[in-house]
VOKEKOL-568056 format. One line per field, with one value per residue: residue number from 1; x, y, z of N, C-alpha, C, O in turn. Coordinates in nm, 4 decimals. Last residue first. Example, Ala and Ser with C-alpha at 12.3 -4.5 7.8 and 13.67 -1.06 7.14 Angstrom:
! residues 2
num: (2:1)
neast: (1.2850:1.3190)
nnorth: (-0.2250:-0.5690)
nup: (0.7080:0.7800)
caeast: (1.3670:1.2300)
canorth: (-0.1060:-0.4500)
caup: (0.7140:0.7800)
ceast: (1.2900:1.3200)
cnorth: (0.0030:-0.3300)
cup: (0.7870:0.7800)
oeast: (1.3409:1.4236)
onorth: (0.1138:-0.3319)
oup: (0.8039:0.8465)
END
This chain:
! residues 94
num: (94:93:92:91:90:89:88:87:86:85:84:83:82:81:80:79:78:77:76:75:74:73:72:71:70:69:68:67:66:65:64:63:62:61:60:59:58:57:56:55:54:53:52:51:50:49:48:47:46:45:44:43:42:41:40:39:38:37:36:35:34:33:32:31:30:29:28:27:26:25:24:23:22:21:20:19:18:17:16:15:14:13:12:11:10:9:8:7:6:5:4:3:2:1)
neast: (0.0448:-0.0921:-0.1668:-0.3536:-0.4426:-0.5306:-0.5366:-0.4354:-0.1742:-0.1426:0.0177:0.1542:0.3443:0.1509:-0.1314:-0.4203:-0.7440:-0.9692:-1.1698:-1.2175:-0.9245:-0.9543:-1.1625:-1.0740:-0.7853:-0.4674:-0.2745:-0.3795:-0.5160:-0.2925:-0.2874:-0.4618:-0.5294:-0.7886:-0.7097:-0.6330:-0.7099:-0.9493:-1.1070:-0.9268:-0.8968:-0.7324:-0.6086:-0.4854:-0.2660:-0.0494:0.1766:0.4553:0.4381:0.3903:0.5518:0.4908:0.5226:0.7690:0.8562:0.9969:0.9992:0.8958:0.7373:0.7703:0.9027:0.9531:1.1250:1.0735:1.1284:1.0103:0.7329:0.7255:0.6942:0.4780:0.2275:0.3270:0.1284:-0.1421:0.0833:0.3944:0.3880:0.4491:0.3802:0.4719:0.4622:0.3409:0.5341:0.4862:0.2171:0.1392:0.1917:0.0558:0.0349:-0.1141:-0.0169:0.0330:-0.0739:0.1073)
nnorth: (0.6408:0.6615:0.7208:0.7227:0.6172:0.5181:0.1582:-0.0835:-0.2104:-0.4472:-0.5294:-0.6137:-0.5310:-0.2869:-0.4457:-0.1904:0.0189:0.0879:0.0310:-0.2557:-0.3430:-0.2840:-0.4889:-0.7089:-0.6544:-0.8103:-1.0114:-1.2259:-1.1133:-1.0927:-1.3311:-1.3915:-1.0268:-0.8034:-0.7633:-0.4599:-0.1051:0.0765:0.1593:0.3338:0.6235:0.7748:0.6200:0.2664:0.3040:-0.0098:-0.2542:-0.2987:-0.4415:-0.7225:-0.9978:-1.1386:-1.0392:-0.9587:-0.7492:-0.7142:-0.4330:-0.0968:0.2102:0.4091:0.6193:0.5838:0.5963:0.4414:0.1811:0.1352:0.2110:-0.0210:-0.2391:-0.2105:-0.1541:-0.3956:-0.2847:-0.2589:0.0291:0.1517:0.4588:0.8118:1.0166:1.2752:1.3398:1.4286:1.4060:1.0978:1.0250:1.0017:0.9228:0.8371:0.7393:0.6705:0.4192:0.3219:0.0996:-0.0771)
nup: (0.6300:0.3721:-0.0190:-0.2429:-0.5903:-0.8899:-0.9923:-0.8620:-0.6563:-0.4232:-0.1869:0.0424:0.1847:0.2793:0.4027:0.5043:0.6077:0.5879:0.7221:0.7301:0.7885:1.0620:1.1379:1.0835:1.1778:1.0536:1.0487:0.8889:0.6987:0.5006:0.4390:0.2382:0.0926:-0.0937:-0.4102:-0.4887:-0.4782:-0.5614:-0.3700:-0.1734:-0.2606:-0.0091:0.2285:0.3132:0.5701:0.6661:0.7472:0.7824:1.0158:1.0155:0.9336:0.7342:0.3984:0.3248:0.3835:0.6651:0.6817:0.6768:0.6396:0.2988:0.1617:-0.1137:-0.2888:-0.5116:-0.4194:-0.2124:-0.3191:-0.4934:-0.3297:-0.1628:-0.3750:-0.6990:-0.9857:-1.1619:-1.3620:-1.2844:-1.1118:-0.9747:-0.6712:-0.5096:-0.1114:0.1357:0.2936:0.3606:0.4583:0.1669:-0.1423:-0.4139:-0.7004:-0.9963:-1.3105:-1.6583:-1.7944:-2.1436)
caeast: (0.1322:-0.0102:-0.1521:-0.3072:-0.4004:-0.4218:-0.5942:-0.4850:-0.2284:-0.1221:-0.1242:0.0851:0.3864:0.1682:0.0111:-0.3600:-0.5613:-0.8700:-1.1400:-1.2724:-0.9902:-0.8497:-1.2217:-1.1738:-0.8665:-0.5256:-0.2120:-0.3870:-0.6035:-0.2721:-0.1473:-0.5027:-0.4981:-0.6855:-0.7733:-0.6508:-0.6183:-0.8068:-1.1379:-0.9234:-0.8350:-0.7578:-0.6644:-0.5330:-0.3707:-0.0791:0.0271:0.4245:0.5306:0.2978:0.6120:0.5229:0.3499:0.7081:0.8845:1.0531:1.1023:0.9274:0.8150:0.6083:0.8914:0.8518:1.1768:1.0545:1.2015:1.1272:0.7428:0.7119:0.7678:0.5967:0.2986:0.3019:0.2763:-0.0709:-0.0621:0.3018:0.4159:0.4052:0.4976:0.3688:0.5374:0.2688:0.5174:0.6381:0.2872:0.1019:0.2868:0.0546:0.0377:-0.0423:-0.0824:0.0652:-0.1159:0.0786)
canorth: (0.4819:0.7419:0.6304:0.8166:0.6099:0.6033:0.2169:-0.0754:-0.0728:-0.3987:-0.4841:-0.7705:-0.5632:-0.2456:-0.4303:-0.2860:-0.0700:0.0970:0.1145:-0.1466:-0.3021:-0.1972:-0.3311:-0.6598:-0.6592:-0.6572:-0.8631:-1.2190:-1.1399:-0.9592:-1.3230:-1.4518:-1.1574:-0.8769:-0.8036:-0.5538:-0.1740:0.0771:0.0591:0.1542:0.5066:0.7733:0.7003:0.3719:0.3353:0.2105:-0.1764:-0.1844:-0.3333:-0.6349:-0.9317:-1.1904:-1.0661:-1.0866:-0.7909:-0.8149:-0.5129:-0.2558:0.1131:0.2601:0.5875:0.7096:0.6621:0.5477:0.2510:0.1228:0.3050:0.1153:-0.2104:-0.1791:-0.1168:-0.4001:-0.2715:-0.3850:-0.0273:0.0540:0.3903:0.7142:0.9354:1.1426:1.2488:1.4220:1.5573:1.1691:1.0509:1.1244:0.9063:1.0262:0.7233:0.7993:0.4762:0.3966:0.2126:-0.0846)
caup: (0.7821:0.4772:0.1874:-0.2005:-0.3838:-0.8267:-0.9927:-0.9818:-0.7461:-0.5516:-0.2165:-0.0069:0.0840:0.1382:0.4258:0.4345:0.5769:0.4652:0.7690:0.6517:0.6839:1.0406:1.1845:1.0000:1.1866:1.0470:1.0646:1.0114:0.7603:0.5850:0.5328:0.3907:0.1276:0.0613:-0.2914:-0.4979:-0.4850:-0.6337:-0.4153:-0.1586:-0.3650:-0.1233:0.2467:0.2250:0.5336:0.6169:0.7907:0.6455:0.9556:0.9553:1.0575:0.8048:0.5361:0.2897:0.2805:0.5964:0.7370:0.6128:0.7283:0.4104:0.3241:-0.0535:-0.1417:-0.5547:-0.5470:-0.1403:-0.2239:-0.5489:-0.4079:-0.0725:-0.2815:-0.5528:-0.9300:-1.1241:-1.2738:-1.4242:-1.0750:-1.1316:-0.8182:-0.5414:-0.2745:-0.0084:0.2651:0.3426:0.5713:0.1862:0.0100:-0.3426:-0.5755:-0.9891:-1.1794:-1.5173:-1.7883:-1.9954)
ceast: (0.1264:0.0241:-0.0465:-0.3194:-0.3670:-0.4758:-0.4885:-0.5432:-0.3334:-0.1793:-0.0516:-0.0267:0.3398:0.2729:0.0239:-0.2360:-0.5012:-0.7624:-0.9787:-1.2307:-1.0772:-0.9369:-1.1258:-1.2186:-0.9580:-0.6600:-0.3080:-0.2793:-0.4908:-0.4258:-0.1723:-0.3773:-0.4874:-0.6573:-0.7246:-0.6650:-0.7357:-0.6833:-0.9764:-0.9735:-0.8641:-0.7771:-0.7875:-0.6101:-0.4703:-0.2356:0.0478:0.2503:0.4847:0.3458:0.5064:0.5067:0.3845:0.5644:0.7561:1.0330:1.1761:1.0644:0.8047:0.7336:0.8403:0.8055:1.0659:1.1140:1.2146:1.2067:0.9061:0.7463:0.8345:0.7112:0.3987:0.3596:0.3034:0.0602:-0.0708:0.1586:0.2889:0.4806:0.3991:0.4541:0.4416:0.3704:0.4580:0.5517:0.4583:0.1589:0.2345:0.1104:0.1276:-0.0361:-0.0142:-0.0895:-0.0112:0.0389)
cnorth: (0.5563:0.5897:0.6844:0.7107:0.6932:0.5762:0.3653:0.0089:-0.0911:-0.2865:-0.4891:-0.6670:-0.7199:-0.3683:-0.4129:-0.3012:-0.1441:0.0705:0.1775:-0.0209:-0.2940:-0.1912:-0.2435:-0.5234:-0.6733:-0.7456:-0.7613:-1.1359:-1.1634:-0.9561:-1.1714:-1.3579:-1.2128:-1.0318:-0.8413:-0.6004:-0.3742:-0.0211:-0.0100:0.0796:0.3690:0.6413:0.7354:0.4247:0.3821:0.1798:-0.0086:-0.2223:-0.2915:-0.5259:-0.8122:-1.1014:-1.1404:-1.1349:-0.9123:-0.8956:-0.6673:-0.3316:-0.0142:0.2241:0.4832:0.6651:0.7387:0.6130:0.3519:0.2135:0.2597:0.1791:-0.0772:-0.1467:-0.0630:-0.2623:-0.3115:-0.3521:-0.2260:-0.0026:0.2799:0.5991:0.8781:1.1441:1.1984:1.3807:1.4938:1.2644:1.1183:1.1679:1.0269:0.8980:0.8548:0.7216:0.5934:0.4635:0.2086:0.1100)
cup: (0.9211:0.6238:0.2228:0.0009:-0.3914:-0.6797:-0.9090:-1.0466:-0.8334:-0.5625:-0.3831:-0.1122:-0.0097:0.0497:0.2741:0.4775:0.4991:0.5432:0.6386:0.6915:0.6438:0.8547:1.1113:0.9936:1.0601:1.0911:1.1291:1.0768:0.8656:0.6984:0.6036:0.4784:0.2406:0.0408:-0.1700:-0.3875:-0.5003:-0.6026:-0.5586:-0.2943:-0.3457:-0.1805:0.1102:0.1873:0.4090:0.5167:0.7120:0.6858:0.9406:1.0104:1.1148:0.9393:0.6345:0.3949:0.2249:0.4659:0.6968:0.7232:0.6776:0.5032:0.3752:0.1237:-0.0995:-0.3960:-0.5555:-0.3062:-0.1574:-0.4760:-0.4335:-0.2090:-0.2385:-0.4392:-0.7536:-0.9847:-1.2786:-1.3269:-1.2304:-1.1188:-0.9084:-0.6310:-0.3510:-0.1255:0.1529:0.2514:0.4857:0.3904:0.1013:-0.1990:-0.5334:-0.7557:-1.0775:-1.3883:-1.6791:-1.8973)
oeast: (0.1656:0.0086:0.0504:-0.4033:-0.3412:-0.5690:-0.3775:-0.6038:-0.2750:-0.2472:0.0566:-0.1423:0.3861:0.2991:-0.0347:-0.1907:-0.5627:-0.6678:-0.9195:-1.3317:-1.0841:-0.9886:-1.1693:-1.2782:-0.9152:-0.6693:-0.2822:-0.1997:-0.5222:-0.4581:-0.1175:-0.4044:-0.4944:-0.7265:-0.6228:-0.6498:-0.8564:-0.5816:-0.9426:-0.9202:-0.8489:-0.6954:-0.9087:-0.6982:-0.5220:-0.2838:0.1403:0.1961:0.4288:0.2599:0.5129:0.4493:0.3076:0.5311:0.6888:1.0875:1.2885:1.1601:0.6954:0.8390:0.8591:0.6979:1.0502:1.1619:1.3205:1.3072:0.9437:0.8247:0.9477:0.7952:0.4341:0.4787:0.2891:0.0528:-0.0241:0.1673:0.1740:0.6035:0.2787:0.5490:0.3541:0.3316:0.5294:0.5011:0.5369:0.1496:0.2907:0.0473:0.2128:-0.1325:0.1074:-0.1988:0.0232:0.1013)
onorth: (0.4996:0.4743:0.7338:0.6690:0.7601:0.4960:0.3317:-0.0222:-0.1454:-0.2533:-0.5255:-0.7073:-0.8195:-0.3595:-0.4685:-0.2246:-0.1585:0.1415:0.2851:0.0471:-0.3132:-0.0918:-0.1322:-0.4592:-0.6502:-0.8654:-0.6718:-1.1889:-1.0953:-0.8566:-1.1276:-1.3250:-1.1469:-1.1225:-0.9086:-0.5403:-0.3935:-0.0259:-0.1172:-0.0229:0.2846:0.5514:0.7233:0.3701:0.4934:0.0938:0.0727:-0.1915:-0.2180:-0.4953:-0.7877:-1.1454:-1.2358:-1.2432:-0.9311:-0.9968:-0.7174:-0.2992:-0.0453:0.2071:0.4569:0.6819:0.8565:0.7228:0.4020:0.2846:0.3279:0.2567:-0.0361:-0.0569:0.0548:-0.2480:-0.2104:-0.4262:-0.3006:-0.0743:0.3064:0.6015:0.9035:1.2135:1.1182:1.4013:1.5009:1.2203:1.1806:1.2779:1.1364:0.7937:0.9288:0.6572:0.6118:0.5198:0.1058:0.2126)
oup: (1.0231:0.6636:0.1651:0.0808:-0.4914:-0.6740:-0.8679:-1.1491:-0.9272:-0.4653:-0.4290:-0.1250:-0.0652:-0.0702:0.1812:0.5626:0.3934:0.5089:0.6296:0.6731:0.5224:0.8036:1.0819:0.9072:0.9470:1.0642:1.2096:1.1544:0.9632:0.7635:0.7047:0.5938:0.3444:-0.0054:-0.1536:-0.2811:-0.5147:-0.6718:-0.6087:-0.3367:-0.4339:-0.1607:0.1286:0.1208:0.3987:0.4430:0.7133:0.5796:1.0219:1.0931:1.2353:1.0388:0.6454:0.4431:0.1236:0.4217:0.6924:0.7935:0.6302:0.4418:0.4940:0.1811:-0.0673:-0.4246:-0.5932:-0.3050:-0.0621:-0.5305:-0.4083:-0.2028:-0.2449:-0.4114:-0.6848:-0.8867:-1.3647:-1.2272:-1.2657:-1.1131:-0.9064:-0.6674:-0.3185:-0.2405:0.0528:0.1482:0.5571:0.4449:0.1015:-0.1816:-0.5826:-0.7143:-1.0723:-1.3950:-1.6208:-1.9241)
END
């Protein structure tokens, strides 16, 4: 299994490695990345974050995300960390 690099821009640029197809919020929790969250299940929208680099390295937008994010948000690179799986290197802020 290959690994991906995730940079948490809002956390002093902290960089971590994780297995490919890892859930972004779970990596943040495990590695103390700092992405804010409450429910972890796509209900509250607290984990809204912006993929600053590598948006193409994330999976498809889920229906739960569309309830919290507008088309303009999605076009600007916003995702919900709890619903996002990482397929390649990314940099994220919140």
